[in-house]
C-alpha positions as CSV (number, residue, x, y, z in Angstrom):
1,M,0.0,23.9,-23.5
2,L,0.6,26.9,-25.7
3,D,1.2,24.6,-28.7
4,V,-2.0,22.8,-27.9
5,A,-3.9,26.1,-27.7
6,K,-2.6,27.3,-31.0
7,R,-3.4,24.1,-32.8
8,A,-6.9,23.9,-31.3
9,N,-7.4,27.6,-31.9
10,V,-8.4,28.3,-28.3
11,A,-7.1,30.4,-25.5
12,L,-4.4,29.0,-23.2
13,S,-6.7,29.2,-20.3
14,T,-9.3,27.1,-22.1
15,V,-6.8,24.3,-22.4
16,S,-6.3,24.5,-18.6
17,Y,-10.0,24.5,-17.9
18,A,-10.5,21.4,-20.1
19,L,-7.7,19.5,-18.4
20,N,-8.6,20.4,-14.8
21,N,-12.4,20.6,-15.1
22,T,-12.2,24.0,-13.3
23,R,-14.7,25.7,-15.6
24,P,-17.2,24.5,-18.1
25,V,-15.9,23.9,-21.6
26,S,-18.2,22.8,-24.5
27,E,-17.8,19.2,-25.6
28,E,-16.9,20.3,-29.2
29,T,-14.1,22.5,-27.8
30,R,-12.9,19.8,-25.4
31,Q,-12.7,17.2,-28.2
32,R,-10.7,19.7,-30.3
33,I,-8.2,20.2,-27.5
34,F,-7.8,16.5,-26.9
35,K,-7.3,15.9,-30.6
36,A,-4.6,18.6,-30.7
37,M,-2.9,17.0,-27.6
38,E,-2.9,13.6,-29.4
39,E,-1.4,15.0,-32.5
40,L,1.3,16.8,-30.6
41,G,2.0,13.9,-28.2
42,Y,1.2,16.2,-25.3
43,R,0.9,14.7,-21.8
44,P,0.2,16.7,-18.6
45,H,3.2,16.7,-16.2
46,A,1.9,15.3,-12.9
47,M,4.5,17.1,-10.7
48,A,3.9,20.4,-12.5
49,R,0.2,20.1,-12.1
50,G,0.7,19.3,-8.5
51,L,2.7,22.4,-7.9
52,A,0.1,24.6,-9.6
53,S,-2.9,23.0,-7.8
54,K,-1.1,22.2,-4.5
55,R,-2.5,18.7,-5.0
56,S,-0.6,15.6,-6.1
57,R,-3.7,13.5,-6.7
58,I,-1.8,10.7,-5.0
59,I,-3.1,8.9,-2.0
60,A,-1.2,6.4,0.2
61,L,-2.3,3.1,1.7
62,L,-0.7,2.5,5.0
63,F,-0.7,-1.3,5.3
64,P,2.0,-2.5,7.7
65,N,2.2,-6.3,8.1
66,P,5.5,-7.1,9.8
67,E,4.2,-10.3,11.3
68,R,2.0,-11.8,8.5
69,G,3.5,-10.1,5.5
70,L,1.3,-9.4,2.4
71,G,-0.5,-12.6,1.4
72,I,-3.2,-13.3,-1.1
73,T,-6.0,-11.5,0.8
74,E,-3.8,-8.5,1.7
75,L,-2.8,-8.0,-1.9
76,E,-6.4,-8.1,-3.0
77,F,-6.9,-5.0,-0.8
78,V,-4.0,-3.3,-2.5
79,T,-5.2,-4.0,-6.0
80,N,-8.8,-3.1,-5.3
81,A,-7.9,0.2,-3.6
82,A,-5.6,1.1,-6.5
83,D,-8.4,0.4,-9.0
84,T,-10.9,2.6,-7.1
85,A,-8.4,5.4,-6.8
86,R,-7.7,5.3,-10.5
87,E,-11.4,5.3,-11.3
88,N,-11.6,8.5,-9.3
89,G,-8.6,10.2,-11.0
90,Y,-6.1,9.4,-8.3
91,N,-3.0,7.3,-8.1
92,L,-2.2,5.1,-5.1
93,V,1.1,4.3,-3.4
94,L,1.6,1.5,-0.8
95,W,3.5,2.0,2.5
96,P,3.9,-1.6,3.7
97,S,6.4,-0.9,6.5
98,E,5.6,-0.6,10.2
99,M,6.2,2.9,11.5
100,H,8.1,2.6,14.8
101,D,8.2,6.4,15.3
102,P,5.0,8.5,14.7
103,E,7.3,11.3,13.4
104,E,8.0,9.2,10.3
105,L,4.3,9.6,9.5
106,R,4.3,13.3,10.3
107,L,7.3,13.8,7.9
108,F,5.6,11.7,5.2
109,A,2.3,13.6,5.5
110,Q,3.8,17.1,5.5
111,Q,6.2,16.6,2.5
112,G,3.3,17.2,0.1
113,L,3.9,13.9,-1.7
114,V,0.4,12.6,-1.0
115,D,-3.0,14.3,-0.5
116,G,-4.2,11.9,2.1
117,V,-3.8,8.4,3.6
118,I,-5.9,5.3,4.1
119,V,-5.0,3.5,7.4
120,M,-5.2,-0.2,7.7
121,E,-4.3,-2.7,10.4
122,V,-5.8,-0.3,12.9
123,R,-5.3,-0.8,16.6
124,L,-7.8,0.2,19.3
125,N,-5.3,2.9,20.4
126,D,-3.4,3.7,17.2
127,E,-0.6,6.2,17.3
128,R,-1.0,6.9,13.6
129,I,-4.7,7.9,14.0
130,N,-3.7,10.1,17.0
131,L,-1.1,11.9,15.0
132,L,-3.2,12.4,11.8
133,R,-5.9,13.9,14.0
134,E,-3.3,16.2,15.7
135,I,-1.9,17.5,12.4
136,D,-5.4,17.6,10.7
137,F,-4.2,15.5,7.7
138,P,-6.9,13.9,5.6
139,F,-7.3,10.2,6.3
140,S,-9.8,7.3,6.3
141,M,-9.7,3.9,7.9
142,I,-10.3,0.4,6.7
143,G,-10.8,-0.9,10.3
144,R,-11.4,1.2,13.3
145,C,-9.9,2.4,16.5
146,A,-11.7,2.5,19.9
147,D,-12.5,6.3,19.7
148,T,-14.2,7.0,16.4
149,D,-15.8,10.2,17.4
150,G,-16.0,12.4,14.3
151,L,-14.1,9.8,12.2
152,G,-15.3,7.8,9.3
153,Y,-14.4,4.1,8.7
154,A,-15.3,0.9,6.9
155,D,-14.7,-2.3,8.8
156,I,-15.7,-5.9,9.0
157,D,-18.9,-6.7,11.0
158,F,-17.1,-9.2,13.3
159,K,-20.2,-9.9,15.4
160,H,-22.4,-11.0,12.5
161,T,-19.5,-12.9,10.9
162,M,-18.7,-14.9,14.0
163,L,-22.4,-15.5,14.9
164,E,-23.1,-16.8,11.4
165,T,-20.1,-19.1,11.4
166,V,-20.7,-20.6,14.9
167,N,-24.4,-21.1,14.2
168,Y,-23.6,-22.8,11.0
169,L,-21.3,-25.3,12.7
170,A,-23.7,-25.8,15.6
171,G,-26.5,-26.5,13.0
172,L,-24.3,-29.3,11.6
173,G,-24.3,-30.9,15.0
174,H,-20.9,-29.8,16.3
175,K,-21.0,-29.5,20.1
176,T,-17.5,-28.4,20.8
177,I,-15.9,-25.7,18.6
178,A,-12.4,-24.1,18.8
179,F,-11.3,-20.7,17.6
180,L,-7.7,-20.3,16.5
181,N,-7.0,-16.6,16.4
182,Q,-3.9,-14.7,15.4
183,S,-0.9,-14.1,17.7
184,Q,-0.9,-13.2,21.4
185,S,1.2,-10.2,20.6
186,A,-1.4,-8.9,18.1
187,F,-4.0,-9.2,20.9
188,D,-1.8,-7.5,23.4
189,N,-1.0,-4.7,21.0
190,G,-4.8,-4.0,20.6
191,Y,-5.0,-5.0,16.9
192,G,-8.7,-4.5,16.3
193,P,-9.7,-7.7,14.4
194,V,-7.9,-10.0,16.9
195,V,-9.5,-8.3,19.9
196,R,-13.0,-8.1,18.4
197,T,-13.1,-11.7,17.1
198,E,-11.9,-13.1,20.5
199,A,-14.8,-11.4,22.2
200,E,-17.3,-12.2,19.5
201,F,-16.4,-15.9,19.5
202,K,-17.1,-16.2,23.3
203,H,-20.4,-14.4,22.7
204,A,-21.4,-16.6,19.7
205,I,-20.8,-19.9,21.5
206,R,-23.0,-18.7,24.4
207,V,-25.8,-17.7,21.9
208,A,-25.5,-21.0,20.1
209,G,-25.5,-23.1,23.3
210,V,-22.3,-25.0,22.4
211,E,-18.9,-25.4,24.1
212,G,-15.9,-23.5,22.9
213,I,-12.2,-23.0,23.4
214,S,-9.9,-20.3,21.9
215,S,-6.2,-20.1,21.3
216,F,-3.7,-17.6,19.9
217,C,-1.3,-18.7,17.2
218,R,1.5,-17.0,15.4
219,P,1.0,-16.8,11.6
220,A,3.0,-19.8,10.4
221,P,2.3,-23.4,9.4
222,H,4.4,-24.9,12.1
223,T,2.7,-23.0,14.9
224,G,-0.7,-23.9,13.4
225,Y,0.4,-27.5,13.6
226,E,1.6,-27.2,17.2
227,V,-1.5,-25.4,18.5
228,T,-3.9,-27.7,16.7
229,N,-2.2,-30.7,18.2
230,K,-2.6,-29.2,21.7
231,L,-6.2,-28.5,21.0
232,L,-7.0,-32.0,19.7
233,T,-5.0,-33.7,22.5
234,E,-6.5,-31.7,25.4
235,C,-10.0,-31.5,24.0
236,P,-11.0,-35.0,22.7
237,G,-14.6,-33.9,22.0
238,L,-13.5,-31.1,19.6
239,T,-15.0,-31.7,16.2
240,A,-14.7,-28.3,14.5
241,L,-12.3,-25.4,14.3
242,I,-12.7,-21.8,13.2
243,T,-9.6,-19.8,12.3
244,M,-8.7,-16.2,11.3
245,N,-5.1,-17.3,10.5
246,E,-4.6,-18.2,6.9
247,R,-0.9,-18.9,7.2
248,A,-1.6,-21.5,10.0
249,V,-4.0,-23.5,7.8
250,P,-1.4,-25.9,6.2
251,G,-0.3,-26.8,9.8
252,I,-3.9,-27.3,10.9
253,M,-4.6,-29.6,8.0
254,Q,-1.4,-31.6,8.8
255,A,-2.3,-32.1,12.4
256,I,-5.7,-33.4,11.4
257,A,-4.3,-35.7,8.7
258,E,-1.7,-37.2,11.1
259,R,-4.6,-38.6,13.2
260,D,-5.8,-40.4,10.1
261,W,-8.9,-38.2,10.1
262,H,-10.5,-36.9,7.0
263,V,-12.0,-33.4,6.5
264,P,-15.0,-33.0,6.8
265,D,-16.1,-36.5,7.9
266,D,-13.9,-36.5,11.0
267,F,-13.3,-32.8,11.5
268,S,-14.6,-29.5,10.1
269,L,-12.6,-26.4,9.4
270,V,-13.8,-22.8,8.6
271,V,-11.5,-19.9,7.8
272,I,-13.0,-16.5,8.5
273,V,-11.9,-13.1,7.1
274,S,-10.4,-14.9,4.2
275,S,-10.8,-15.0,0.4
276,A,-12.0,-17.5,-2.2
277,R,-8.6,-17.5,-3.9
278,M,-7.0,-18.9,-0.8
279,A,-9.7,-21.3,0.0
280,E,-9.7,-22.9,-3.5
281,M,-6.0,-23.6,-3.3
282,M,-6.5,-26.2,-0.5
283,T,-7.7,-29.8,-0.8
284,P,-10.6,-30.1,0.0
285,A,-11.5,-26.5,-0.8
286,L,-12.1,-24.7,2.4
287,T,-15.4,-23.4,3.7
288,T,-14.8,-19.7,4.4
289,S,-16.4,-16.6,5.7
290,D,-15.1,-14.4,2.8
291,I,-14.1,-10.9,3.5
292,Q,-15.7,-8.4,1.1
293,V,-12.4,-6.9,-0.1
294,A,-13.8,-5.0,-3.0
295,E,-16.5,-3.3,-0.9
296,L,-14.2,-2.4,2.0
297,S,-11.5,-1.1,-0.4
298,R,-14.0,1.0,-2.3
299,L,-15.5,2.5,0.8
300,G,-12.1,3.3,2.3
301,V,-10.8,5.1,-0.8
302,E,-14.1,6.9,-1.5
303,L,-14.3,8.1,2.1
304,L,-10.9,9.7,1.7
305,I,-11.6,11.3,-1.7
306,Q,-14.8,12.8,-0.3
307,Q,-12.7,14.7,2.2
308,L,-10.1,15.7,-0.4
309,E,-12.9,17.0,-2.7
310,A,-14.4,18.9,0.2
311,E,-17.7,17.1,-0.2
312,E,-20.3,17.7,2.5
313,H,-21.0,14.4,4.2
314,E,-21.6,12.8,7.6
315,P,-18.8,10.6,8.8
316,L,-19.3,7.1,7.4
317,H,-19.5,4.2,9.9
318,E,-19.9,1.2,7.7
319,L,-19.7,-2.4,8.9
320,V,-19.5,-5.1,6.2
321,A,-20.2,-8.7,7.1
322,C,-18.2,-11.5,5.6
323,K,-20.0,-13.9,3.4
324,L,-20.2,-17.6,4.4
325,V,-19.3,-19.8,1.5
326,V,-19.7,-23.5,2.1
327,R,-17.2,-25.7,0.4
328,G,-15.7,-29.1,1.1
329,S,-14.1,-28.7,4.6
330,T,-17.3,-28.7,6.7
331,G,-20.1,-31.2,7.4
332,P,-21.6,-33.4,10.2
333,C,-18.9,-35.2,12.2
334,L,-19.4,-38.9,11.4
335,R,-16.5,-39.8,13.7
336,V,-18.4,-38.5,16.8
337,L,-21.7,-40.0,15.7
338,K,-20.0,-43.4,16.0
339,E,-18.5,-42.7,19.4
340,S,-20.5,-43.1,22.6
341,S,-18.8,-40.5,24.7
342,S,-16.6,-37.4,24.5
343,T,-14.7,-35.2,27.0
344,P,-16.3,-31.8,27.6
345,V,-14.4,-28.6,27.8
346,V,-15.2,-25.4,29.6
347,A,-16.9,-22.8,27.5
348,G,-14.6,-19.9,26.7
349,G,-11.5,-21.8,27.8
350,K,-8.1,-21.1,26.4
351,I,-5.1,-23.1,25.2
352,P,-1.6,-21.5,25.6
353,E,-0.2,-20.1,22.4
354,A,2.6,-22.1,20.7
């Protein structure tokens, strides 16, 4: 920095002000300093700057996915969050492992490696949130716990998303609709999206005046195949299925195909909380309720940065609805139109998980 100051003919403190934006520096002086830096090949040392400012300008994304792993949609969250952080002058690191002991998070937070964390895969009663509150460490949520008093979050509007999807299928003439959720263990552990979509599906079928049945399913093609076979065998009148389980989709499609049915003439399929990239990899391309990854990632990162920059703001409570995108996997069920009868099922029923 002293070499830069000499070459730019400014005080050492002026170089510091120009780099850290701590005091106003004229544009002409700033450009002279940057030119001197370029000529000397000078780059600020991130760790040294962090020691001086007590800020690392690094934030962490806590994104544990032990059961599902990081698929296409999950990686879109990571890349979008990293882009937003970079645009705001921060770097982002990913913690994809599940923390079995909250003390792991306490140690991580208090080492000074990161300025704050964005918490994903939030449970209704989440030990990570409880700990971060206890130690008063800056955090934001993409998702939400049950008690959000004083906390900000950005989450999916599951009510609107499920209502829109069920009403769309009912409008096509489907009278019996199934929902294939994620695993029973995710539900039992209070994982927010699984608990909320289960409740909102039951609400949506009542509003739409159709019959519905729900089932849990582990995130794998073979379990998608097994559960779909059970649904189709035990519910002959079933003509459409909604799933929030991307990894089960190949098995769902296989179970339909083995009955010599064609999508969508004989059966309709919608994948919710998904992405266009996943949908367009299938044949036919899947109708989806696309998660607004870029918007949720941006909100989560900016909410955390607002705290770090000590900006005055009210806690953000933002619900972002998924966007229904109709592709080739949905339509009126021609198979049922040709049949004279079907077997009804009980609204809100449940098939055991495979």
